N, C-alpha and C positions, 0 to 999 in steps of 0.2 A: 504494500500500500504506500502510495506517495505521501511524502511529508506535507503537512499543511504549510502554507506560506503566510507570514505575518508581516505586512508592510507598515513600517513605523518610522518616526523621527524621534530617536531615543530621548532627547532632552525634554520633550513635551510630556506634561502630566498625563494626558490622554494615552500617549504611547506607553508611558511607564506603568500605568495601571494594568494594561493588558499583558505587558511583559511580566509583571509580578504574578499575575494569575497563571500565566503559562508556566513560569518557573515553579510555582507552588504545586501545580498539577503535574509537573514533569511532562508537559505536552510536547509531542514530537513536531516541532515547528522549525521552519527555515526562516530566519530573520532577513527581511529585505528592506534596505535603507531607502527612505523617501526623504531626500534632503530639501526641506522647505526653504532654506536659504538660497538654494539654487533653482527654486521654482519647479522642482520635479513633480510636484502634485498637479501641475497644469499641463503635463505632457499628454498627448492623445492616448498613449498606452495606459497611463494611470487613470485618466478620466473614463476609460472604458471599464475600469474596475469600480470606480466611484465617481459618478457624474458631479458630485458636490465638490470634488477637488480637495478632499480632506482625508487625512489618515487618522487612525489606523484602519487597515482593511485586512480581512482574513480570507484566504482562499483554501477551501477544503475540497479538493477535486474540482468539480464543476460548480460547486456552491460558493458564491462570493457574498461576504457579509461585511457591511460597514456599520459604524457607530460603536464606540468603545464599550458601552454598557452591554449592548447586544452581543458583542464578541465575547466578553467575559462570561456572560450567562451561558452562551453556547458551549464554551470550553468547560464551564462548570458542570454541564450535563454529562460530560464524559468521565467524571470522577466517580469512583466506587470505593467506599460508601461516600455519598455526597455530603460535604461539609461546607465548602465555599459557597455553593448555590444549593441550599437544602432542598430535599425532596418534600419535606413536610410543608403543607400549604401555608400555615401561619408563619412559620419561620422564613419561608421564601418570600412571603408578602412583606415581612419586616425588613429583610435585606433589600427588597425592591423599593421600599419606602425610603431608606437611606440613600440608595443610588439615585432615586428621583429627586430627593432633597439636594443632593450634590449638583445635579443637573440644573435644578431650578434656582438655587440660592447660593450654596457654598462655593461652587466653582466660579461663578461670576464675581463674587466678592474677592476671593483669592486671586482670580485672574486679572482683576484690575491692577493689583500691585505687581503681578508677574509681568504683565504687558508693559506697564508704564515704567517700571524700574529696571527691567531686564531686556525684554524683547526689543523695545525701541532702540536701545543702544546697539543691539546686534544688527538691526536693519537700517540704521542711520535715520531713525524716525524723530529725532529731536529730543528735547527735554520732557520729563514727565508732566502730564497735564494735571494741575492741582485739582481741577473740578472732578476728574475721573478718580483721583486718589481719595477725594472726599466722599464720593459715592461708595468706593470700596471700604472706606473706614466705617461708614454707617452699616454696611453689610456685615463686616467682621464683628463689630460690636454686638449686633443683633443675633446673628447666627452662631457666632463664636460662643456666646452665652448659652444658647440652646445646646450646642454640642458639649461644652464643658460641663454643664449640669447633668446631661445624660450620662457622661462618662464617670461620674462620681460612684465609686464602689464597683465599677465594671472594668474588666481587662479589655473587652471587645465591645463593639456596638451592639451585636446581636448574639446572645447565647454565650457559651463558654469557650468557643474557638474562633479563630479568625474566619471571616466570611468576605464575600465580595464587597460588602458594605464598608468594611475597614479599608479595603484596597482603594475603592472609589473615592472615599472621603479623604483618607490619609495621603493619597498620592498628590493632592493639590497643595500639600505642605512641603513638598520636596525642596523647594527653593525659598522657604519662608525667611531664612536669614538674608540670602542674596537679594530677594525681592522686597525685603523689609515689610513682610506681612505682619501686622501688629497683633500677634497672638501671645506675646511673652507673658501677659497678665493672666492667661488661662492655664493654670498649673495642670489641670487634668488633661488638657489637650497636649501639652508638652510631654507629660509622662507617657501618654498613650502613643504619641508619635514616636518617641524614642524607643519604646518597646517594639514597635513595628519595624523601625529601621534596623534593629538589631537582628532581625530574622534573615536567614540566608537568601530567601527568595527576593527580599527587598534589596539586600546588599548587591546581589548579582545584577539587578535592574537599575542600580544607581547610576546616574549620569556622571561622566568624568569631566572634571574641570582642567585636567592636565593637558 
């Protein structure tokens, strides 16, 4: 059986979360680089895989899947027994709730700082926009409090083991120091993030600054 192909740009949190999931699951995948800085996501070959011109993309034979959350859930169905993407309906819904929360709220709050304080420098986009950082600050204060409160007395977001919920939400703190994401006051978030980053599956997927 041919290996699955995972098209990613590793520094991206969206790429890192699928890489962490694949690492944790020991998925048999071939990593294919999509260099966003070289605009490789706009080539005809890549647009044939994802007309949105975005990564990550998973190829499993003739089946092509885009959207990082969908890819993670698909990979999770291949795990036996299932822990990252639970088979139990209520546990699965809880994981989905946190992944949806990341999509709707947490990712955009963290992303404002990541884009303004990091990505702009890489692409020559100028100085950070104070208005965008202010919006991100409001989001971090609101949603960071929700996340911090939920983590009190918990090692993971859902249940007693790591799930896709932890990977989706935690991956957006990959660059929290470099991007100056203001979460230092949330002790539970910092504790939880550090415990995740200590795992082998996270270390292997860590972007290199060297």
